[in-house]
KERO-754052 format. One record per atom (N, C-alpha, C): residue in one letter; chain; x, y, z; atom name; residue number from 1. Coordinates in steps of 0.001 Angstrom, whole numbers, plus 500000, padded with zeros to 6 digits. Example, Ala and Ser with C-alpha at 12.3 -4.5 7.8 and 13.67 -1.06 7.14 Angstrom:
# KERO-754052
{'A' 'A' {513190 494310 507800} 'N' 1}
{'A' 'A' {512300 495500 507800} 'CA' 1}
{'A' 'A' {513200 496700 507800} 'C' 1}
{'S' 'A' {512850 497750 507080} 'N' 2}
{'S' 'A' {513670 498940 507140} 'CA' 2}
{'S' 'A' {512900 500030 507870} 'C' 2}
***
This chain:
# KERO-754052
{'M' 'A' {166361 276574 216700} 'N' 1}
{'M' 'A' {165370 276315 216182} 'CA' 1}
{'M' 'A' {165634 276094 214671} 'C' 1}
{'L' 'A' {165132 275142 214073} 'N' 2}
{'L' 'A' {165214 274424 212804} 'CA' 2}
{'L' 'A' {164280 274999 212318} 'C' 2}
{'K' 'A' {164125 275809 211105} 'N' 3}
{'K' 'A' {163056 276230 209864} 'CA' 3}
{'K' 'A' {163544 275707 208540} 'C' 3}
{'K' 'A' {162454 274754 208045} 'N' 4}
{'K' 'A' {162776 274205 207113} 'CA' 4}
{'K' 'A' {162637 275473 205791} 'C' 4}
{'L' 'A' {162779 275582 204672} 'N' 5}
{'L' 'A' {162194 277353 204163} 'CA' 5}
{'L' 'A' {161928 276836 202869} 'C' 5}
{'H' 'A' {162996 275569 201648} 'N' 6}
{'H' 'A' {161971 274647 201032} 'CA' 6}
{'H' 'A' {162036 272994 200816} 'C' 6}
{'S' 'A' {160576 272276 200627} 'N' 7}
{'S' 'A' {160561 270948 201198} 'CA' 7}
{'S' 'A' {160909 269465 199794} 'C' 7}
{'N' 'A' {160927 271434 199055} 'N' 8}
{'N' 'A' {161252 270102 197499} 'CA' 8}
{'N' 'A' {162483 270031 196733} 'C' 8}
{'A' 'A' {163176 269849 197470} 'N' 9}
{'A' 'A' {165018 269489 197510} 'CA' 9}
{'A' 'A' {165020 268273 196813} 'C' 9}
{'T' 'A' {166187 268375 195881} 'N' 10}
{'T' 'A' {166773 266787 195647} 'CA' 10}
{'T' 'A' {167911 266786 195409} 'C' 10}
{'P' 'A' {168060 265159 195844} 'N' 11}
{'P' 'A' {169602 265054 195604} 'CA' 11}
{'P' 'A' {170275 265235 194289} 'C' 11}
{'A' 'A' {171300 265597 194557} 'N' 12}
{'A' 'A' {172163 265487 193576} 'CA' 12}
{'A' 'A' {173005 264931 192149} 'C' 12}
{'N' 'A' {172686 264612 191200} 'N' 13}
{'N' 'A' {172627 263915 190315} 'CA' 13}
{'N' 'A' {173685 262494 190597} 'C' 13}
{'S' 'A' {173644 261556 190728} 'N' 14}
{'S' 'A' {174739 260893 191628} 'CA' 14}
{'S' 'A' {175492 260630 189971} 'C' 14}
{'T' 'A' {175469 261221 189187} 'N' 15}
{'T' 'A' {176473 260942 187776} 'CA' 15}
{'T' 'A' {177176 262585 187094} 'C' 15}
{'Q' 'A' {177097 263174 188800} 'N' 16}
{'Q' 'A' {178114 264045 187977} 'CA' 16}
{'Q' 'A' {179743 263749 187763} 'C' 16}
{'A' 'A' {180260 265124 187682} 'N' 17}
{'A' 'A' {181632 264696 186463} 'CA' 17}
{'A' 'A' {182440 264803 188662} 'C' 17}
{'S' 'A' {183596 264276 187805} 'N' 18}
{'S' 'A' {184619 263609 189487} 'CA' 18}
{'S' 'A' {184811 264660 190120} 'C' 18}
{'A' 'A' {184976 265899 189645} 'N' 19}
{'A' 'A' {184799 266967 190389} 'CA' 19}
{'A' 'A' {183855 267282 191537} 'C' 19}
{'D' 'A' {182932 266862 191113} 'N' 20}
{'D' 'A' {181784 266813 191919} 'CA' 20}
{'D' 'A' {181342 265674 193257} 'C' 20}
{'Q' 'A' {182462 264976 192401} 'N' 21}
{'Q' 'A' {182352 263680 192965} 'CA' 21}
{'Q' 'A' {183840 263534 194308} 'C' 21}
{'A' 'A' {184172 264890 194768} 'N' 22}
{'A' 'A' {185498 264689 195655} 'CA' 22}
{'A' 'A' {184485 264463 197032} 'C' 22}
{'G' 'A' {184572 264110 197725} 'N' 23}
{'G' 'A' {184309 263607 199106} 'CA' 23}
{'G' 'A' {182787 263285 199212} 'C' 23}
{'A' 'A' {182923 263264 198478} 'N' 24}
{'A' 'A' {180895 262139 198461} 'CA' 24}
{'A' 'A' {180964 260908 199238} 'C' 24}
{'G' 'A' {182322 260693 200025} 'N' 25}
{'G' 'A' {182403 258876 200719} 'CA' 25}
{'G' 'A' {181924 260052 202391} 'C' 25}
{'Q' 'A' {182216 261207 202346} 'N' 26}
{'Q' 'A' {182234 261923 203561} 'CA' 26}
{'Q' 'A' {180906 261658 204312} 'C' 26}
{'A' 'A' {181163 262115 205727} 'N' 27}
{'A' 'A' {180169 261865 206906} 'CA' 27}
{'A' 'A' {180325 262746 208075} 'C' 27}
{'G' 'A' {179757 263019 208849} 'N' 28}
{'G' 'A' {179462 263891 209990} 'CA' 28}
{'G' 'A' {179688 265201 209422} 'C' 28}
{'A' 'A' {180225 266239 211363} 'N' 29}
{'A' 'A' {180325 267320 210752} 'CA' 29}
{'A' 'A' {180995 268111 209912} 'C' 29}
{'G' 'A' {181975 267059 209323} 'N' 30}
{'G' 'A' {182705 267251 208241} 'CA' 30}
{'G' 'A' {184078 268539 208500} 'C' 30}
{'P' 'A' {185324 268999 208308} 'N' 31}
{'P' 'A' {185772 269712 207835} 'CA' 31}
{'P' 'A' {185459 272049 207973} 'C' 31}
{'A' 'A' {185690 272834 209179} 'N' 32}
{'A' 'A' {185188 273758 208947} 'CA' 32}
{'A' 'A' {185762 274874 207888} 'C' 32}
{'R' 'A' {185249 275514 207381} 'N' 33}
{'R' 'A' {185731 276480 205839} 'CA' 33}
{'R' 'A' {186544 276945 207008} 'C' 33}
{'A' 'A' {187745 277207 205792} 'N' 34}
{'A' 'A' {189300 277752 206180} 'CA' 34}
{'A' 'A' {189199 279448 205692} 'C' 34}
{'K' 'A' {189872 280114 206090} 'N' 35}
{'K' 'A' {190107 281443 205714} 'CA' 35}
{'K' 'A' {190105 281496 204062} 'C' 35}
{'Q' 'A' {188841 282768 203478} 'N' 36}
{'Q' 'A' {188925 282042 201746} 'CA' 36}
{'Q' 'A' {189951 282244 201297} 'C' 36}
{'S' 'A' {190174 281560 200519} 'N' 37}
{'S' 'A' {192048 281876 199165} 'CA' 37}
{'S' 'A' {192467 282567 197964} 'C' 37}
{'G' 'A' {191235 283436 197182} 'N' 38}
{'G' 'A' {190922 283961 196194} 'CA' 38}
{'G' 'A' {192011 285374 196696} 'C' 38}
{'P' 'A' {191874 285916 195385} 'N' 39}
{'P' 'A' {193049 286715 195186} 'CA' 39}
{'P' 'A' {193185 287442 196391} 'C' 39}
{'A' 'A' {194542 288051 196165} 'N' 40}
{'A' 'A' {194909 288724 197701} 'CA' 40}
{'A' 'A' {194418 290255 197586} 'C' 40}
{'R' 'A' {194125 290906 197912} 'N' 41}
{'R' 'A' {192953 292305 198393} 'CA' 41}
{'R' 'A' {193938 293231 197472} 'C' 41}
{'G' 'A' {193071 293768 196848} 'N' 42}
{'G' 'A' {194459 295278 196184} 'CA' 42}
{'G' 'A' {194573 294172 194866} 'C' 42}
{'S' 'A' {194606 293335 195372} 'N' 43}
{'S' 'A' {195153 292795 193681} 'CA' 43}
{'S' 'A' {193646 292625 192025} 'C' 43}
{'A' 'A' {194719 292713 191288} 'N' 44}
{'A' 'A' {193190 292885 189793} 'CA' 44}
{'A' 'A' {193138 292276 190121} 'C' 44}
{'Y' 'A' {191294 292831 189972} 'N' 45}
{'Y' 'A' {189484 291611 189811} 'CA' 45}
{'Y' 'A' {189342 291650 188219} 'C' 45}
{'R' 'A' {188614 290731 188252} 'N' 46}
{'R' 'A' {188373 290680 186315} 'CA' 46}
{'R' 'A' {187184 290247 186809} 'C' 46}
{'D' 'A' {185939 291259 185977} 'N' 47}
{'D' 'A' {184502 291128 185905} 'CA' 47}
{'D' 'A' {184883 289874 184877} 'C' 47}
{'S' 'A' {184263 288614 185524} 'N' 48}
{'S' 'A' {184517 287604 184435} 'CA' 48}
{'S' 'A' {183112 287703 183700} 'C' 48}
{'G' 'A' {181875 288732 184291} 'N' 49}
{'G' 'A' {180788 288075 182718} 'CA' 49}
{'G' 'A' {181017 288928 182019} 'C' 49}
{'A' 'A' {181867 290254 182123} 'N' 50}
{'A' 'A' {181582 291605 180814} 'CA' 50}
{'A' 'A' {181524 291366 179917} 'C' 50}
{'H' 'A' {182792 290185 179510} 'N' 51}
{'H' 'A' {182757 290364 177878} 'CA' 51}
{'H' 'A' {182055 289342 177086} 'C' 51}
{'G' 'A' {181327 288577 177677} 'N' 52}
{'G' 'A' {180506 287582 177011} 'CA' 52}
{'G' 'A' {180373 285963 178147} 'C' 52}
{'P' 'A' {179791 285007 177733} 'N' 53}
{'P' 'A' {179054 284019 178845} 'CA' 53}
{'P' 'A' {180179 283410 179256} 'C' 53}
{'V' 'A' {179911 283223 180777} 'N' 54}
{'V' 'A' {180507 282741 181496} 'CA' 54}
{'V' 'A' {180091 281615 182858} 'C' 54}
{'S' 'A' {180919 281078 182808} 'N' 55}
{'S' 'A' {179977 279046 183430} 'CA' 55}
{'S' 'A' {181728 279124 184082} 'C' 55}
{'R' 'A' {181631 277599 184840} 'N' 56}
{'R' 'A' {182591 277158 185563} 'CA' 56}
{'R' 'A' {184025 277034 184899} 'C' 56}
{'E' 'A' {183710 275935 183247} 'N' 57}
{'E' 'A' {184584 276464 182329} 'CA' 57}
{'E' 'A' {186259 277234 182353} 'C' 57}
{'N' 'A' {185215 278703 181732} 'N' 58}
{'N' 'A' {185520 279522 182180} 'CA' 58}
{'N' 'A' {186080 280476 183270} 'C' 58}
{'A' 'A' {186338 280792 184229} 'N' 59}
{'A' 'A' {185944 280789 185434} 'CA' 59}
{'A' 'A' {187022 280883 186188} 'C' 59}
{'E' 'A' {187467 282236 186921} 'N' 60}
{'E' 'A' {188269 281828 187410} 'CA' 60}
{'E' 'A' {187837 281097 189219} 'C' 60}
{'H' 'A' {188912 279875 189552} 'N' 61}
{'H' 'A' {188780 278992 190310} 'CA' 61}
{'H' 'A' {189100 278667 192022} 'C' 61}
{'Y' 'A' {188794 278173 192587} 'N' 62}
{'Y' 'A' {189978 278005 193713} 'CA' 62}
{'Y' 'A' {189655 277472 194890} 'C' 62}
{'R' 'A' {190111 276782 195529} 'N' 63}
{'R' 'A' {189776 275823 196247} 'CA' 63}
{'R' 'A' {189520 276311 197866} 'C' 63}
{'W' 'A' {188910 276083 198890} 'N' 64}
{'W' 'A' {188389 276849 200747} 'CA' 64}
{'W' 'A' {188241 275063 201201} 'C' 64}
{'G' 'A' {188457 274934 202631} 'N' 65}
{'G' 'A' {188298 274135 203348} 'CA' 65}
{'G' 'A' {188799 272722 202835} 'C' 65}
{'V' 'A' {188047 271935 202776} 'N' 66}
{'V' 'A' {188769 270298 202333} 'CA' 66}
{'V' 'A' {187393 270404 201065} 'C' 66}
{'D' 'A' {188417 269719 200343} 'N' 67}
{'D' 'A' {187615 269604 199057} 'CA' 67}
{'D' 'A' {186900 270624 198522} 'C' 67}
{'C' 'A' {186471 271349 198599} 'N' 68}
{'C' 'A' {185078 272820 198531} 'CA' 68}
{'C' 'A' {185873 273122 197225} 'C' 68}
{'D' 'A' {184795 273887 196244} 'N' 69}
{'D' 'A' {185506 274406 195206} 'CA' 69}
{'D' 'A' {184673 275509 195381} 'C' 69}
{'A' 'A' {185210 276331 194252} 'N' 70}
{'A' 'A' {184459 277898 194029} 'CA' 70}
{'A' 'A' {184578 278460 192751} 'C' 70}
{'W' 'A' {184065 279574 192006} 'N' 71}
{'W' 'A' {184323 279415 190873} 'CA' 71}
{'W' 'A' {183667 280739 190908} 'C' 71}
{'Y' 'A' {184362 282652 190291} 'N' 72}
{'Y' 'A' {183687 283708 190488} 'CA' 72}
{'Y' 'A' {182964 283448 188821} 'C' 72}
{'L' 'A' {182386 284152 189011} 'N' 73}
{'L' 'A' {181048 283837 187623} 'CA' 73}
{'L' 'A' {181366 285572 187115} 'C' 73}
{'V' 'A' {180841 286813 188482} 'N' 74}
{'V' 'A' {181337 288049 188606} 'CA' 74}
{'V' 'A' {181988 288169 189410} 'C' 74}
{'N' 'A' {183375 289348 189282} 'N' 75}
{'N' 'A' {184840 289870 190122} 'CA' 75}
{'N' 'A' {185119 290652 190143} 'C' 75}
{'D' 'A' {184088 291507 190241} 'N' 76}
{'D' 'A' {184322 292998 191207} 'CA' 76}
{'D' 'A' {184425 293341 192240} 'C' 76}
{'E' 'A' {185209 295280 192664} 'N' 77}
{'E' 'A' {184980 295691 193674} 'CA' 77}
{'E' 'A' {183835 295779 193973} 'C' 77}
{'Q' 'A' {182709 295855 193306} 'N' 78}
{'Q' 'A' {181097 296390 194291} 'CA' 78}
{'Q' 'A' {180317 294848 194095} 'C' 78}
{'L' 'A' {180848 294194 193384} 'N' 79}
{'L' 'A' {179357 292669 192633} 'CA' 79}
{'L' 'A' {181036 291781 193017} 'C' 79}
{'S' 'A' {180333 289741 193688} 'N' 80}
{'S' 'A' {181203 288636 193553} 'CA' 80}
{'S' 'A' {179878 288163 193321} 'C' 80}
{'V' 'A' {179747 287220 192355} 'N' 81}
{'V' 'A' {178592 285766 192300} 'CA' 81}
{'V' 'A' {179934 284721 191813} 'C' 81}
{'I' 'A' {180173 284077 193682} 'N' 82}
{'I' 'A' {180484 283085 193048} 'CA' 82}
{'I' 'A' {179596 281891 193254} 'C' 82}
{'E' 'A' {180011 281265 192306} 'N' 83}
{'E' 'A' {179348 279307 192366} 'CA' 83}
{'E' 'A' {180145 278426 193096} 'C' 83}
{'E' 'A' {179588 278116 194194} 'N' 84}
{'E' 'A' {180095 276565 195128} 'CA' 84}
{'E' 'A' {179290 275491 195004} 'C' 84}
{'F' 'A' {180490 274274 195581} 'N' 85}
{'F' 'A' {180224 273029 195511} 'CA' 85}
{'F' 'A' {181262 272798 196916} 'C' 85}
{'M' 'A' {180234 272308 198005} 'N' 86}
{'M' 'A' {180572 271910 199208} 'CA' 86}
{'M' 'A' {179883 269851 199032} 'C' 86}
{'P' 'A' {180961 269419 199278} 'N' 87}
{'P' 'A' {180670 267742 199208} 'CA' 87}
{'P' 'A' {180312 267501 200894} 'C' 87}
{'P' 'A' {179292 266300 201072} 'N' 88}
{'P' 'A' {178680 266132 202048} 'CA' 88}
{'P' 'A' {179379 266114 203452} 'C' 88}
{'G' 'A' {178957 266719 204535} 'N' 89}
{'G' 'A' {180162 267026 205308} 'CA' 89}
{'G' 'A' {180795 268876 205921} 'C' 89}
{'A' 'A' {181134 269165 204621} 'N' 90}
{'A' 'A' {181918 270212 205208} 'CA' 90}
{'A' 'A' {180726 271414 205633} 'C' 90}
{'A' 'A' {181337 272482 205864} 'N' 91}
{'A' 'A' {181171 273625 206650} 'CA' 91}
{'A' 'A' {182244 274410 206848} 'C' 91}
{'E' 'A' {182127 275814 206472} 'N' 92}
{'E' 'A' {183051 277014 206781} 'CA' 92}
{'E' 'A' {182251 277465 208268} 'C' 92}
{'I' 'A' {183853 277899 208315} 'N' 93}
{'I' 'A' {183984 278480 210008} 'CA' 93}
{'I' 'A' {182177 279470 209631} 'C' 93}
{'R' 'A' {181888 279898 211180} 'N' 94}
{'R' 'A' {181297 281346 211380} 'CA' 94}
{'R' 'A' {181807 282165 211387} 'C' 94}
{'H' 'A' {181709 283585 210148} 'N' 95}
{'H' 'A' {181268 285131 210592} 'CA' 95}
{'H' 'A' {180698 285626 210423} 'C' 95}
{'H' 'A' {181394 286667 210086} 'N' 96}
{'H' 'A' {180535 287899 209530} 'CA' 96}
{'H' 'A' {181300 288942 208809} 'C' 96}
{'H' 'A' {180623 289791 207692} 'N' 97}
{'H' 'A' {181239 291039 207068} 'CA' 97}
{'H' 'A' {181034 291986 207379} 'C' 97}
{'S' 'A' {181750 292904 207944} 'N' 98}
{'S' 'A' {181596 294849 208200} 'CA' 98}
{'S' 'A' {181040 295460 206849} 'C' 98}
{'K' 'A' {181221 294709 205739} 'N' 99}
{'K' 'A' {180159 296014 204836} 'CA' 99}
{'K' 'A' {179906 295092 203848} 'C' 99}
{'A' 'A' {179520 294035 203295} 'N' 100}
{'A' 'A' {179163 292897 202484} 'CA' 100}
{'A' 'A' {177726 292415 202732} 'C' 100}
{'Q' 'A' {176721 292412 201871} 'N' 101}
{'Q' 'A' {175526 291600 202332} 'CA' 101}
{'Q' 'A' {175577 290671 201568} 'C' 101}
{'Q' 'A' {175386 289786 201972} 'N' 102}
{'Q' 'A' {174949 288679 200974} 'CA' 102}
{'Q' 'A' {173806 287613 200776} 'C' 102}
{'F' 'A' {174071 286995 199377} 'N' 103}
{'F' 'A' {172650 286341 199029} 'CA' 103}
{'F' 'A' {173003 284849 198669} 'C' 103}
{'F' 'A' {172467 284383 199169} 'N' 104}
{'F' 'A' {173129 282435 198840} 'CA' 104}
{'F' 'A' {171844 281765 198024} 'C' 104}
{'Y' 'A' {172187 281079 197190} 'N' 105}
{'Y' 'A' {170971 280518 196390} 'CA' 105}
{'Y' 'A' {171435 279398 195995} 'C' 105}
{'I' 'A' {170614 278470 196466} 'N' 106}
{'I' 'A' {170787 277152 196375} 'CA' 106}
{'I' 'A' {170583 276055 195238} 'C' 106}
{'V' 'A' {171172 275239 194547} 'N' 107}
{'V' 'A' {170908 275770 192906} 'CA' 107}
{'V' 'A' {170303 273993 193025} 'C' 107}
{'S' 'A' {171369 272906 194064} 'N' 108}
{'S' 'A' {171006 272178 194373} 'CA' 108}
{'S' 'A' {171428 271193 195453} 'C' 108}
{'G' 'A' {170848 270544 195674} 'N' 109}
{'G' 'A' {170655 269750 197664} 'CA' 109}
{'G' 'A' {170768 270318 198405} 'C' 109}
{'E' 'A' {170788 270554 199808} 'N' 110}
{'E' 'A' {169841 271435 200538} 'CA' 110}
{'E' 'A' {171438 271423 201926} 'C' 110}
{'V' 'A' {171408 272205 202989} 'N' 111}
{'V' 'A' {172196 273313 203621} 'CA' 111}
{'V' 'A' {171662 273241 204740} 'C' 111}
{'L' 'A' {172000 273504 205914} 'N' 112}
{'L' 'A' {171919 274427 206833} 'CA' 112}
{'L' 'A' {172547 275350 207328} 'C' 112}
{'M' 'A' {171633 276476 206954} 'N' 113}
{'M' 'A' {172455 278254 207222} 'CA' 113}
{'M' 'A' {172363 278303 208397} 'C' 113}
{'E' 'A' {173051 278515 209240} 'N' 114}
{'E' 'A' {172854 279515 210693} 'CA' 114}
{'E' 'A' {173260 281384 210674} 'C' 114}
{'V' 'A' {171643 282084 210791} 'N' 115}
{'V' 'A' {172509 283055 210855} 'CA' 115}
{'V' 'A' {171882 283401 212411} 'C' 115}
{'E' 'A' {172829 284229 213054} 'N' 116}
{'E' 'A' {171737 284778 214222} 'CA' 116}
{'E' 'A' {171583 284248 215394} 'C' 116}
{'G' 'A' {172507 282601 215075} 'N' 117}
{'G' 'A' {171998 281984 216186} 'CA' 117}
{'G' 'A' {170518 281567 216356} 'C' 117}
{'E' 'A' {170333 281295 214874} 'N' 118}
{'E' 'A' {169016 280975 214202} 'CA' 118}
{'E' 'A' {169062 279736 212691} 'C' 118}
{'T' 'A' {168523 278369 212792} 'N' 119}
{'T' 'A' {169125 277528 211632} 'CA' 119}
{'T' 'A' {167549 277412 210540} 'C' 119}
{'M' 'A' {168529 277420 209743} 'N' 120}
{'M' 'A' {167359 276741 208818} 'CA' 120}
{'M' 'A' {168103 275862 207833} 'C' 120}
{'L' 'A' {167259 275124 207105} 'N' 121}
{'L' 'A' {167131 274016 206247} 'CA' 121}
{'L' 'A' {166488 274916 205087} 'C' 121}
{'L' 'A' {168173 274323 203989} 'N' 122}
{'L' 'A' {167761 275838 202174} 'CA' 122}
{'L' 'A' {167597 274341 201660} 'C' 122}
{'G' 'A' {166319 274175 201065} 'N' 123}
{'G' 'A' {166234 273274 199927} 'CA' 123}
{'G' 'A' {166503 273654 198572} 'C' 123}
{'A' 'A' {166942 273586 197591} 'N' 124}
{'A' 'A' {167359 273632 196200} 'CA' 124}
{'A' 'A' {166526 274336 195743} 'C' 124}
{'G' 'A' {166328 275865 195132} 'N' 125}
{'G' 'A' {165331 276576 194520} 'CA' 125}
{'G' 'A' {165161 278383 195961} 'C' 125}
{'S' 'A' {165934 277643 196720} 'N' 126}
{'S' 'A' {165493 278929 198038} 'CA' 126}
{'S' 'A' {167256 279203 198316} 'C' 126}
{'G' 'A' {166336 280217 199046} 'N' 127}
{'G' 'A' {167556 281228 199749} 'CA' 127}
{'G' 'A' {167668 282451 200491} 'C' 127}
{'I' 'A' {168525 282573 201078} 'N' 128}
{'I' 'A' {168355 283730 202098} 'CA' 128}
{'I' 'A' {169341 285034 201938} 'C' 128}
{'R' 'A' {169102 286079 202061} 'N' 129}
{'R' 'A' {169834 287582 202257} 'CA' 129}
{'R' 'A' {170629 287707 203525} 'C' 129}
{'V' 'A' {172264 287474 203771} 'N' 130}
{'V' 'A' {172645 287924 205439} 'CA' 130}
{'V' 'A' {172850 289201 205393} 'C' 130}
{'L' 'A' {172848 290534 206010} 'N' 131}
{'L' 'A' {173107 291775 206077} 'CA' 131}
{'L' 'A' {174426 291464 206676} 'C' 131}
{'P' 'A' {174841 292794 206188} 'N' 132}
{'P' 'A' {176437 293541 207029} 'CA' 132}
{'P' 'A' {176162 293121 207996} 'C' 132}
{'G' 'A' {177722 293038 209270} 'N' 133}
{'G' 'A' {177306 292454 210589} 'CA' 133}
{'G' 'A' {176995 291183 211011} 'C' 133}
{'K' 'A' {176222 290719 210215} 'N' 134}
{'K' 'A' {175297 289084 210853} 'CA' 134}
{'K' 'A' {176369 288041 210851} 'C' 134}
{'H' 'A' {175748 287875 211926} 'N' 135}
{'H' 'A' {177065 286493 212011} 'CA' 135}
{'H' 'A' {176693 285390 211065} 'C' 135}
{'H' 'A' {177295 284226 210531} 'N' 136}
{'H' 'A' {176667 283305 209850} 'CA' 136}
{'H' 'A' {177602 281896 209883} 'C' 136}
{'Q' 'A' {177267 280908 209110} 'N' 137}
{'Q' 'A' {177601 279769 208718} 'CA' 137}
{'Q' 'A' {176943 278977 208035} 'C' 137}
{'I' 'A' {177605 278287 206903} 'N' 138}
{'I' 'A' {176671 277237 205984} 'CA' 138}
{'I' 'A' {177804 276123 206666} 'C' 138}
{'R' 'A' {176263 274457 206076} 'N' 139}
{'R' 'A' {176800 273926 206283} 'CA' 139}
{'R' 'A' {176355 272718 205324} 'C' 139}
{'N' 'A' {176494 271290 205081} 'N' 140}
{'N' 'A' {176170 270279 204785} 'CA' 140}
{'N' 'A' {176367 269211 205923} 'C' 140}
{'P' 'A' {174887 269379 205885} 'N' 141}
{'P' 'A' {175289 267731 206970} 'CA' 141}
{'P' 'A' {174142 266203 205782} 'C' 141}
{'S' 'A' {174568 266515 204338} 'N' 142}
{'S' 'A' {173589 265375 203856} 'CA' 142}
{'S' 'A' {173905 264224 203216} 'C' 142}
{'S' 'A' {174255 263433 202716} 'N' 143}
{'S' 'A' {174810 262438 202052} 'CA' 143}
{'S' 'A' {174860 262873 200876} 'C' 143}
{'V' 'A' {174810 263821 200198} 'N' 144}
{'V' 'A' {174881 264542 198947} 'CA' 144}
{'V' 'A' {175749 265668 198411} 'C' 144}
{'P' 'A' {176749 266296 197376} 'N' 145}
{'P' 'A' {176953 267410 197675} 'CA' 145}
{'P' 'A' {176219 268224 197266} 'C' 145}
{'V' 'A' {176749 269740 197481} 'N' 146}
{'V' 'A' {175334 271114 196766} 'CA' 146}
{'V' 'A' {176478 272082 196615} 'C' 146}
{'R' 'A' {175263 272471 195409} 'N' 147}
{'R' 'A' {175996 273483 194676} 'CA' 147}
{'R' 'A' {174737 274758 194845} 'C' 147}
{'F' 'A' {175870 275724 194954} 'N' 148}
{'F' 'A' {174989 277033 195600} 'CA' 148}
{'F' 'A' {175937 278601 195147} 'C' 148}
{'L' 'A' {174663 279640 194893} 'N' 149}
{'L' 'A' {175684 280816 194460} 'CA' 149}
{'L' 'A' {175873 281863 195616} 'C' 149}
{'V' 'A' {176493 282109 195911} 'N' 150}
{'V' 'A' {177166 283647 196938} 'CA' 150}
{'V' 'A' {177415 284766 195994} 'C' 150}
{'V' 'A' {175589 285615 196103} 'N' 151}
{'V' 'A' {176286 286784 195942} 'CA' 151}
{'V' 'A' {176669 287874 196465} 'C' 151}
{'S' 'A' {177618 288875 196355} 'N' 152}
{'S' 'A' {177449 289723 197617} 'CA' 152}
{'S' 'A' {178277 290896 197234} 'C' 152}
{'H' 'A' {177755 292097 197931} 'N' 153}
{'H' 'A' {177935 293552 196995} 'CA' 153}
{'H' 'A' {177711 294035 198439} 'C' 153}
{'P' 'A' {179072 295039 199325} 'N' 154}
{'P' 'A' {180221 294847 197440} 'CA' 154}
{'P' 'A' {180956 293417 197697} 'C' 154}
{'R' 'A' {181682 293364 197476} 'N' 155}
{'R' 'A' {181887 292293 197313} 'CA' 155}
{'R' 'A' {183090 291415 198696} 'C' 155}
{'S' 'A' {182470 290304 198831} 'N' 156}
{'S' 'A' {183189 289886 200948} 'CA' 156}
{'S' 'A' {184116 289509 201030} 'C' 156}
{'H' 'A' {185443 289115 199851} 'N' 157}
{'H' 'A' {186645 288768 200193} 'CA' 157}
{'H' 'A' {187662 289550 200651} 'C' 157}
{'G' 'A' {188115 290307 201891} 'N' 158}
{'G' 'A' {189090 290824 202345} 'CA' 158}
{'G' 'A' {187985 291537 203472} 'C' 158}
{'D' 'A' {186950 290944 203333} 'N' 159}
{'D' 'A' {185891 291974 204546} 'CA' 159}
{'D' 'A' {185513 290645 205135} 'C' 159}
{'R' 'A' {185992 289742 205506} 'N' 160}
{'R' 'A' {185111 288306 205971} 'CA' 160}
{'R' 'A' {186068 288043 207492} 'C' 160}
{'I' 'A' {185745 288121 208703} 'N' 161}
{'I' 'A' {185826 288377 210359} 'CA' 161}
{'I' 'A' {185799 286612 211008} 'C' 161}
{'D' 'A' {186435 286022 211101} 'N' 162}
{'D' 'A' {185749 285324 211698} 'CA' 162}
{'D' 'A' {185939 284816 212831} 'C' 162}
{'D' 'A' {185138 284355 213269} 'N' 163}
{'D' 'A' {183784 284687 214825} 'CA' 163}
{'D' 'A' {185111 283129 216256} 'C' 163}
***
């Protein structure tokens, strides 16, 4: 069952920076999101927003899957806010978290989000909360890149269980 949660989604700006164009020619189901490669569990975490403005330009960056990018806007043990970029056709591996709850907010483009077997179309300006233990997967089936925020409490890295 497919639910559309927002109907005013707009395509991503075609003049985005070259990093935003990575994978723009890909089509089809796309690669699955690999296990995230952020800092190792137990390493020092930095609260990116505690000492002034934070943006992609000064935030810690990592790559996941194929051509997907992520920036820690806030990164501490109790809260993470990550801005993510997914090229067309990209997808993450279906998974769940035992402790972390997450909120996915679509900044530009649209994604399909599957939570516990129910698939929803999320457009720009909409989001969805995923509670601990709920199996979920986000994917970009469109022909344009997607930008979204993932807010996790507590942080989700180290708490991910792939299905």
